[in-house]
C-alpha positions as CSV (number, residue, x, y, z in Angstrom):
1,M,72.1,18.2,-88.8
2,V,70.6,20.7,-85.7
3,V,70.9,24.3,-85.4
4,V,69.3,25.6,-82.6
5,G,68.3,29.4,-83.2
6,G,66.8,31.8,-85.7
7,G,68.9,35.0,-85.6
8,V,71.5,35.8,-88.4
9,A,74.1,33.4,-87.2
10,G,71.5,30.4,-87.0
11,L,70.0,31.3,-90.3
12,A,73.2,31.9,-92.0
13,T,75.0,28.5,-90.8
14,A,71.7,26.6,-92.2
15,L,72.1,28.2,-95.1
16,A,75.8,27.3,-95.8
17,L,75.3,23.6,-94.5
18,A,73.6,23.1,-98.5
19,P,72.8,20.4,-99.4
20,T,73.1,18.6,-96.0
21,P,69.6,18.5,-94.4
22,V,69.5,20.8,-91.6
23,R,66.9,21.1,-89.0
24,L,66.6,24.7,-87.6
25,L,64.9,24.9,-84.2
26,C,63.3,28.3,-82.8
27,L,61.7,29.6,-79.8
28,S,59.1,31.5,-82.0
29,H,57.1,30.3,-84.9
30,D,58.2,33.0,-87.5
31,G,61.9,33.7,-86.2
32,S,60.9,37.0,-84.4
33,G,62.0,37.8,-81.1
34,S,65.8,36.9,-81.8
35,A,68.1,39.9,-80.6
36,S,69.4,39.9,-84.5
37,A,65.8,41.4,-85.2
38,L,66.3,44.2,-82.9
39,A,69.8,45.2,-83.8
40,Q,69.3,48.8,-85.2
41,G,72.9,49.4,-85.7
42,G,74.2,48.1,-89.1
43,I,76.9,46.0,-90.1
44,A,80.8,47.5,-90.1
45,A,82.9,47.2,-93.4
46,A,85.7,49.0,-94.7
47,L,84.1,50.0,-98.1
48,G,84.7,53.7,-98.4
49,P,88.0,55.2,-100.6
50,A,89.8,56.2,-97.3
51,D,89.1,53.0,-95.5
52,S,90.9,49.7,-95.3
53,P,90.4,46.6,-93.6
54,A,93.3,47.4,-91.3
55,G,91.8,50.5,-90.3
56,H,88.9,48.4,-89.2
57,A,90.7,45.7,-87.3
58,R,92.5,48.7,-85.6
59,D,89.5,49.9,-84.1
60,T,88.1,46.7,-83.7
61,L,91.4,45.9,-81.3
62,I,91.6,49.3,-79.6
63,A,87.8,48.9,-78.6
64,G,88.4,45.4,-77.2
65,A,91.3,46.7,-75.2
66,R,93.7,44.5,-77.4
67,H,91.7,41.4,-75.6
68,N,90.9,40.2,-78.7
69,D,92.5,37.2,-81.0
70,T,94.2,39.0,-83.3
71,A,94.3,36.8,-86.4
72,M,90.6,36.3,-85.9
73,V,90.1,40.2,-85.8
74,H,91.9,40.6,-89.2
75,W,90.0,37.7,-90.6
76,L,86.9,38.9,-90.1
77,C,87.2,42.4,-91.0
78,G,89.0,41.1,-93.9
79,Q,86.2,39.4,-94.8
80,A,83.6,42.3,-94.1
81,P,83.1,43.6,-97.7
82,A,82.9,40.0,-99.1
83,T,79.8,39.4,-96.5
84,I,78.0,42.7,-97.5
85,D,78.2,41.0,-100.8
86,W,76.9,38.2,-100.0
87,L,73.8,39.5,-97.9
88,R,73.1,41.7,-101.1
89,A,72.8,38.4,-103.0
90,Q,70.4,37.1,-100.6
91,G,68.3,39.8,-101.2
92,V,69.0,42.8,-98.4
93,A,68.5,46.0,-99.6
94,F,71.1,48.5,-97.7
95,D,70.5,51.9,-97.7
96,R,72.0,54.3,-100.8
97,D,72.4,58.0,-101.3
98,E,71.0,59.8,-103.8
99,Q,73.5,58.8,-106.3
100,G,73.0,55.2,-105.4
101,Q,75.9,54.6,-103.4
102,L,75.8,52.7,-100.2
103,Q,75.5,55.2,-97.3
104,L,78.0,54.7,-95.0
105,G,77.5,56.0,-91.2
106,R,79.7,56.2,-87.9
107,E,79.5,54.9,-84.5
108,G,81.3,54.7,-81.7
109,G,84.9,53.6,-81.7
110,H,85.0,53.9,-85.3
111,R,87.4,56.5,-86.8
112,A,86.2,56.3,-90.0
113,A,82.4,56.1,-91.7
114,R,82.2,52.3,-92.3
115,I,78.4,51.2,-91.2
116,V,76.0,50.0,-93.8
117,H,72.4,50.0,-92.6
118,A,69.4,48.7,-94.0
119,G,65.9,50.1,-93.4
120,G,67.6,53.1,-91.6
121,D,67.5,52.0,-88.1
122,A,66.1,48.5,-88.8
123,S,69.1,46.4,-90.0
124,G,69.0,43.7,-87.7
125,A,65.0,43.1,-89.0
126,A,66.0,43.6,-92.6
127,L,68.8,41.1,-92.4
128,V,66.7,38.6,-90.6
129,R,63.4,38.8,-92.8
130,A,65.8,38.2,-96.2
131,L,67.7,35.3,-94.9
132,R,64.7,33.7,-93.1
133,Q,62.9,34.1,-96.5
134,R,65.9,32.3,-98.0
135,V,65.8,29.2,-95.6
136,Q,61.8,28.9,-96.3
137,Q,62.8,28.7,-100.0
138,A,65.8,26.2,-99.1
139,T,64.7,22.6,-99.5
140,H,67.6,21.2,-97.4
141,V,66.3,23.1,-94.4
142,Q,63.3,22.3,-92.0
143,W,62.1,25.0,-89.7
144,R,60.4,24.0,-86.6
145,G,59.5,26.9,-84.6
146,G,57.7,27.2,-80.9
147,V,60.3,25.0,-79.5
148,A,63.0,25.1,-76.7
149,V,66.0,22.7,-76.7
150,D,66.6,21.8,-73.1
151,A,69.0,18.8,-73.3
152,L,71.8,17.6,-75.7
153,L,72.1,13.8,-76.2
154,Q,75.7,12.6,-75.7
155,R,77.1,9.3,-76.7
156,G,80.9,8.6,-75.8
157,G,81.5,12.4,-75.1
158,A,80.1,13.3,-78.6
159,V,76.7,15.4,-79.1
160,C,74.4,13.3,-81.2
161,G,71.1,15.0,-80.7
162,V,68.8,17.2,-78.8
163,R,65.3,17.1,-76.5
164,V,63.3,19.7,-77.4
165,R,59.8,21.3,-75.8
166,D,57.2,22.6,-77.2
167,A,54.7,25.3,-75.7
168,G,52.9,22.5,-73.8
169,G,56.0,21.5,-72.4
170,H,55.8,17.7,-74.3
171,P,59.2,16.2,-75.2
172,Q,60.6,15.4,-78.5
173,E,63.9,13.7,-79.1
174,M,65.8,14.6,-82.3
175,P,69.1,12.9,-83.2
176,A,71.6,14.9,-84.9
177,A,75.1,14.3,-86.8
178,A,75.9,17.8,-85.1
179,V,74.5,20.2,-83.3
180,V,75.2,23.9,-83.7
181,L,74.3,26.6,-81.0
182,A,73.2,29.8,-82.0
183,T,71.1,30.9,-79.3
184,G,72.1,34.6,-78.5
185,G,73.4,35.8,-75.5
186,I,72.4,36.6,-71.4
187,G,71.5,40.4,-71.6
188,A,68.2,39.2,-70.0
189,L,69.4,38.0,-67.1
190,F,70.0,41.8,-65.8
191,A,67.4,43.9,-64.6
192,R,67.6,46.4,-67.5
193,T,68.4,45.0,-71.2
194,S,67.9,46.1,-75.0
195,N,67.7,42.1,-75.4
196,P,64.6,40.2,-75.8
197,A,63.4,38.4,-72.8
198,G,64.9,34.9,-74.5
199,A,68.5,36.0,-74.5
200,D,68.8,34.4,-71.1
201,G,71.7,32.5,-71.5
202,N,69.9,29.1,-72.2
203,G,72.2,28.1,-75.0
204,L,75.4,29.0,-72.9
205,A,73.9,27.0,-70.1
206,L,72.8,24.1,-72.0
207,G,76.8,23.8,-73.5
208,M,78.2,24.1,-70.0
209,A,76.2,20.9,-69.1
210,A,77.8,19.0,-72.1
211,G,81.1,19.8,-70.7
212,A,81.8,22.8,-73.0
213,S,84.0,25.5,-71.4
214,P,83.2,28.8,-71.2
215,R,85.4,31.8,-71.7
216,D,85.5,35.9,-71.0
217,L,82.0,35.5,-69.1
218,E,82.9,38.7,-67.3
219,F,82.8,40.6,-70.5
220,V,79.1,42.3,-70.9
221,Q,78.8,45.0,-73.0
222,F,76.2,48.1,-71.6
223,H,74.9,50.1,-74.4
224,P,74.8,53.5,-73.5
225,T,71.3,54.9,-75.0
226,A,68.3,52.7,-73.9
227,L,65.4,54.4,-73.6
228,D,64.6,55.0,-70.0
229,I,61.2,53.7,-69.0
230,A,60.6,53.2,-65.5
231,G,60.3,49.5,-64.4
232,A,60.8,48.1,-67.6
233,H,62.8,44.9,-68.1
234,C,63.5,44.9,-72.1
235,L,64.0,48.3,-73.1
236,P,63.9,49.6,-76.6
237,L,67.4,50.8,-77.6
238,V,68.2,54.1,-79.2
239,T,70.5,53.5,-81.5
240,E,74.4,54.7,-81.3
241,A,74.1,56.0,-85.2
242,L,72.1,58.8,-83.7
243,R,74.9,60.3,-82.2
244,G,76.9,59.6,-85.4
245,A,74.4,61.7,-87.0
246,G,75.1,64.7,-84.2
247,A,72.9,63.7,-81.3
248,R,74.4,64.7,-78.1
249,L,74.3,63.5,-74.2
250,L,73.8,65.8,-71.9
251,D,72.9,65.7,-67.7
252,A,70.6,67.0,-65.7
253,D,71.9,70.7,-66.2
254,G,72.1,70.7,-70.1
255,R,75.8,70.2,-70.3
256,A,77.8,67.8,-72.7
257,L,77.9,64.6,-70.6
258,M,81.0,63.4,-72.6
259,A,83.0,66.7,-72.6
260,G,86.6,65.8,-71.3
261,V,85.9,62.5,-71.0
262,H,87.0,60.9,-74.1
263,P,88.8,62.5,-77.4
264,L,85.8,61.0,-79.5
265,G,83.1,62.7,-77.1
266,D,79.7,61.1,-77.6
267,L,81.3,58.7,-80.0
268,A,83.8,56.9,-77.7
269,P,83.8,53.4,-77.1
270,R,80.6,52.0,-75.7
271,D,82.2,50.9,-72.5
272,I,83.3,54.6,-71.9
273,V,80.3,56.3,-72.7
274,A,78.0,53.7,-70.7
275,R,79.9,54.0,-67.5
276,R,79.5,57.9,-68.0
277,V,75.8,57.3,-68.0
278,W,75.8,54.7,-65.4
279,Q,77.7,57.2,-62.9
280,S,75.3,60.1,-63.7
281,G,72.2,57.9,-63.3
282,R,73.5,56.5,-59.8
283,D,73.6,60.2,-58.7
284,H,70.0,60.3,-59.4
285,A,70.5,62.8,-62.2
286,P,68.8,61.9,-65.4
287,V,70.5,61.7,-68.8
288,W,69.4,63.0,-71.9
289,L,70.0,62.4,-75.5
290,D,69.3,66.0,-77.6
291,A,68.6,64.8,-81.2
292,R,66.3,68.1,-81.8
293,E,68.5,69.7,-83.9
294,L,69.1,66.9,-86.4
295,E,68.2,68.0,-90.0
296,L,66.9,64.2,-91.1
297,D,63.6,62.5,-92.3
298,W,63.1,60.3,-89.0
299,G,60.5,58.1,-91.0
300,R,63.4,57.1,-93.0
301,S,66.6,57.3,-91.1
302,F,65.3,56.1,-87.9
303,P,61.7,54.9,-87.7
304,T,62.5,52.6,-84.9
305,V,63.6,54.8,-82.5
306,L,61.0,57.6,-83.4
307,G,58.4,54.4,-83.2
308,A,59.6,53.5,-79.6
309,C,59.9,57.0,-78.3
310,L,56.5,58.0,-79.8
311,A,55.0,54.8,-77.8
312,H,56.0,56.1,-74.6
313,G,54.9,59.6,-75.1
314,I,58.2,61.3,-76.2
315,D,58.6,63.0,-79.7
316,P,62.3,63.1,-80.3
317,R,62.1,65.7,-82.9
318,H,61.0,68.2,-80.3
319,Q,61.5,66.6,-76.8
320,L,65.2,65.5,-75.2
321,I,65.3,61.4,-75.0
322,P,65.9,60.0,-71.6
323,V,68.4,57.3,-71.6
324,T,69.9,54.7,-69.5
325,P,72.8,51.9,-70.1
326,A,71.3,48.4,-70.3
327,A,73.0,44.8,-70.4
328,H,73.4,44.9,-74.3
329,F,76.0,42.0,-75.6
330,H,78.2,39.5,-74.3
331,M,81.8,38.9,-75.3
332,G,82.1,35.7,-73.3
333,G,80.3,32.4,-74.3
334,L,80.9,28.9,-75.0
335,A,84.9,29.0,-75.8
336,V,85.3,28.0,-79.9
337,D,87.8,27.9,-82.4
338,V,87.8,29.7,-85.6
339,D,85.5,27.4,-86.9
340,G,83.0,27.3,-84.2
341,R,84.3,23.8,-82.3
342,T,83.5,23.7,-78.8
343,G,85.8,21.2,-78.1
344,I,83.0,18.5,-77.3
345,P,82.8,16.5,-80.5
346,G,79.7,17.1,-82.4
347,L,78.8,20.5,-80.5
348,H,79.5,23.9,-82.2
349,A,78.6,27.4,-81.4
350,V,78.5,30.7,-83.5
351,G,76.9,34.0,-83.0
352,E,76.6,35.4,-79.3
353,V,76.4,32.4,-77.3
354,A,80.1,32.0,-78.7
355,C,83.4,33.1,-77.9
356,N,86.1,33.3,-80.4
357,G,88.1,36.1,-79.1
358,V,87.2,38.5,-81.8
359,H,85.5,40.9,-79.6
360,G,87.9,41.0,-76.9
361,A,86.8,42.8,-73.5
362,N,84.7,45.1,-75.6
363,R,82.8,44.8,-78.6
364,L,83.3,47.4,-81.3
365,A,79.7,48.8,-82.4
366,S,78.2,46.7,-85.6
367,N,80.6,43.9,-85.5
368,S,78.1,41.7,-84.1
369,L,76.0,41.1,-87.1
370,L,79.1,40.6,-89.1
371,E,80.6,38.5,-86.9
372,G,77.4,36.1,-86.8
373,V,76.9,36.0,-90.8
374,S,80.3,35.6,-91.7
375,C,81.4,33.0,-88.6
376,G,77.8,31.4,-89.6
377,R,78.8,31.0,-93.2
378,R,82.3,29.7,-92.1
379,L,80.9,27.2,-89.8
380,G,78.1,25.8,-92.1
381,A,80.6,25.2,-95.1
382,M,83.0,23.3,-92.8
383,L,80.3,21.3,-91.4
384,A,78.8,20.3,-95.0
385,A,82.2,19.2,-96.0
386,M,83.2,16.8,-93.0
387,P,81.4,13.7,-91.6
388,P,79.9,13.6,-88.4
389,P,82.0,12.5,-85.5
390,A,82.4,8.9,-84.4
391,T,79.8,7.7,-81.4
392,A,80.1,4.7,-79.1
393,G,79.4,4.3,-75.6
394,A,76.3,4.6,-73.7
395,F,73.8,7.4,-74.2
396,H,73.1,10.1,-71.4
397,W,71.3,13.3,-71.5
398,A,73.0,16.8,-70.6
399,E,70.4,18.7,-69.2
400,R,70.4,22.2,-68.1
401,G,68.1,21.9,-65.5
402,Q,64.9,23.4,-64.1
403,A,64.6,26.9,-64.4
404,M,64.0,29.7,-61.6
405,A,60.5,30.3,-60.6
406,P,59.1,33.3,-62.5
407,E,58.4,35.7,-59.7
408,R,62.1,34.6,-58.4
409,L,63.8,36.0,-61.6
410,P,63.7,39.7,-61.2
411,A,65.7,39.2,-57.6
412,L,68.5,37.6,-59.9
413,R,68.5,40.2,-62.5
414,E,68.7,43.0,-60.0
415,L,71.2,41.6,-58.3
416,L,73.6,41.1,-61.4
417,W,72.6,44.7,-62.3
418,Q,73.8,46.4,-59.4
419,S,76.9,44.0,-58.8
420,A,78.0,43.5,-62.4
421,G,76.8,46.4,-64.2
422,P,78.8,48.8,-66.0
423,V,80.9,50.0,-62.7
424,R,81.7,46.7,-60.4
425,S,83.7,46.7,-57.3
426,E,85.5,43.7,-55.8
427,A,83.2,44.1,-52.5
428,R,80.1,43.9,-54.3
429,L,80.9,41.0,-56.7
430,R,82.0,38.8,-53.7
431,R,78.6,39.7,-51.9
432,A,76.4,38.7,-55.1
433,A,78.4,35.7,-55.6
434,Q,77.8,34.5,-51.8
435,T,74.4,35.2,-52.6
436,C,74.0,33.3,-56.2
437,S,75.7,30.7,-54.5
438,D,73.1,30.3,-52.1
439,W,70.5,30.3,-54.8
440,Q,71.7,27.7,-56.9
441,C,69.3,25.2,-56.1
442,E,66.7,27.1,-57.5
443,G,67.4,26.7,-61.0
444,W,70.2,27.0,-63.8
445,Q,69.8,31.1,-64.2
446,A,71.1,31.2,-60.9
447,R,74.0,28.8,-61.7
448,L,74.7,30.6,-64.8
449,G,75.0,34.1,-62.9
450,L,77.2,32.8,-60.0
451,A,79.8,31.9,-63.0
452,L,79.5,35.1,-64.5
453,L,80.2,36.7,-60.7
454,M,83.0,34.3,-60.1
455,A,84.8,35.2,-63.6
456,A,84.3,39.0,-62.8
457,S,85.6,38.2,-59.3
458,A,89.0,36.5,-60.7
459,R,89.4,39.1,-63.5
460,G,90.2,41.7,-60.9
461,Q,92.0,44.8,-62.4
462,S,89.9,46.7,-65.2
463,L,90.1,45.8,-68.7
464,G,87.4,46.8,-71.1
465,A,83.7,46.1,-70.1
466,H,84.9,44.6,-67.3
467,H,85.5,48.0,-65.2
468,C,86.4,47.8,-61.3
469,N,86.1,50.8,-58.8
470,A,87.1,50.2,-55.2
471,S,85.2,53.3,-54.2
472,A,81.7,51.7,-56.0
473,G,81.4,49.4,-52.8
């Protein structure tokens, strides 16, 4: 088996495949650089005495504009407590209070405190570190870092191998009984993102080249509070948990930005808050997050935010934090069933590159790490128990194709940011699609951008994170 991706979805899949031999392929040598490792929010699970998986599912469906796969939502939320137990068994040290009980935080869209964290706002890094250590100890997993997969080998329509290239561009072919794509999302295709640069939709484009169908490409979640750094592409996140702890969004005049916008105020679902922050920014008015009055130990609760702010000359304990929306999570992806099957024999997808419908039109905060781990374990166990697909016929390579020249990528990112950002219009989407169509020959990123724009144009009416405003022009 080959698993492509070193985030939590790929790591959990590889571990669950035991004792089946697995090659785990990753862009970095040490597993760093994934969106999972950057995740500041924790994992949602109904663990409190007044909470329930049904309540967690209700909030997930509401946030997703009920575009979700309801059965998948109830499975994921019901699985959440067991997922926390499994992660603890893998060595993840979740934060606890003075009585030794798990600390439960609250984030946007949640009507109960149900977010568990590890290392304050460094939950993703804690999960990746623990699971990577388990993978490195596992005798059935062979880690191969510093490589990129650029083609899938197919025989008779079934995927049966990959082609990788190292940093020097040297190719190597690897046969595989099955291939799992766990390559993350598409945030880096936008001018402002909280994702790492490698989250550019490469796995999504590769799966589509092999014939896998995409689903819900138009639904991109924009996090409302990334650190606003002029001219930067990949922005540090300012975790939603800060607002859960009492931080407030303010407009340029120091007034509560979310007053009268939504009953949950600063903790409204992300799409609503992101649009409000976006609209204020479009009026050239800065938006601030005020965390100065919070009574907490920054070094323990929010070390990542503190470090990022200080690195850019901002002390959040005494100064307002400038924030901006940023492309954060892709609800769409390769269409998969509950077990991660793409419909192409031998090709599976899990995590952000996949779309099983659980997030609907807008992901509920802290459900992404939960999905990656839970679905990765489910997929790995399924693959370990099933025989490889039969293959016959001629071999051929499904290739993603050439990449756009690096100097051309900023134009594509800006085009998608302006046309397919938090607030869209049919006119802007049509114009951007025409431009993207003209750029198709330049590389696979333009073709993927065109597919997203066409899906957004076809959606028409606003739903969840896809918000069309005719007056946006």
